[in-house]
C-alpha angles and dihedrals in degrees: 000000000000108000133195087008136083117274116259116256094236123136114261127210114243111266113252126217088245092055092048091050091049091051091050090050092052091049091049092050095047125129101038095173139012117313120228124210115196119207121193095211135068125273111279094031116125094252089049093050091048091051093049092047089053095043095066099058091036091056091052093047097045097042092229133092113268107208124196115211123188116220102169126187145091093037091299096311095115092061092040090055091051090052092047091053096044113123100200140067094243104068118085137164137221103210138173127238095263092060091058101034122023101021097086092050093047102044118058092198102037104160095216136046112235090201096054112020104065140064111218114228109166145327103243109189144342139205134187124230125234123230103221133184139177113285093249092066122096122255135241120355091349088068091061091048088055091046092052090047090049091060115175091342086080120080133199128199136220138168092258150318110307094014120136089253090055097044092041092054092048088051090048091049091060095039097048097054111291101302113192102203114147123239118243114185122212135186095249147341094276088061090047090054091048090053091050092050091049094048095242089124130029101210146004142176110239136164117270091244089061096039104044100065090051092045094048090049090055093242098114134028123231112223095180151299121276090228135036119292112312135203086222091068108014094168095058119083123220119261087249086075087062089055095259102139132192094018121128125157132164136169113230144177128214142184117239138166134205119284090257094058108129121248089237092056091045091052094046092048094048090050094051094043089052090053092048093048091053091054111104093219092053092046092050092049091052091046091053088053092054098263132122106216113234120158121189142181117268087256091053091054090046091053091050091051093050095047095048093043089057093048097044092041089057095053093043091053093043093052097034092233118179135167120214 
């Protein structure tokens, strides 16, 4: 089936009862052996925890073991490539938005094509980011006045070139009135926080789980959320309250299969993921991990991918961002 692309406008033969019965039989017989979910990040990372939370109810529903394997590296692209090249119906991947949207535009030699090599199954969960600053900075719209006045003497941090914190800040710079802050990459969010506390950088976009302990301790200031109000950080207002309009950014994770995944397997997986996502225990586990459970149709995930690819593609082209 064509995946991550619009369906071709070719005439289709009417489905027969026999074909429908055959498809139902395939769906009923799938899976025929253990299912493997590849995750491109280490154990204990938020994508890993989401995959393991999903694996338990999926295993019960499918009647087969669902095994999570970590294949970290290249911002998740190593695992994504293994999923793309899988030749069976029993290898899946839990990926992040960058693997399906910005990766092809950032990496000159990306070994897979996000637009052709995957079958979308479901968006699993989302989370906003928090724009944080040192406590001596002003709040609300006054912060952005100070940031514009600071010009390129201000710095912002991220966990690396092409990361969501990097691309999101470049998008924010253009949305919030042509900010000129300079990007400083770090190895991880702990190093970003240390730089904020030491005054080496003046702002950063970080996950709520990283930001909230520092904010509650009075060590960092929350400027706003990159989405609307969120149950993950009820005390933090959206950036719209600081007069930053038309800006919405979330990190998310999704379940995909290889392009050759059968329609029957895709449909069964989406059905079972939807059931799992609606379960209060699963939703609470994801919430405790810093995720807001979502669940969508394959088409819903595909729409999300297309919209974000267009937005991120625009900022990548505008800024000439590349990852070696």
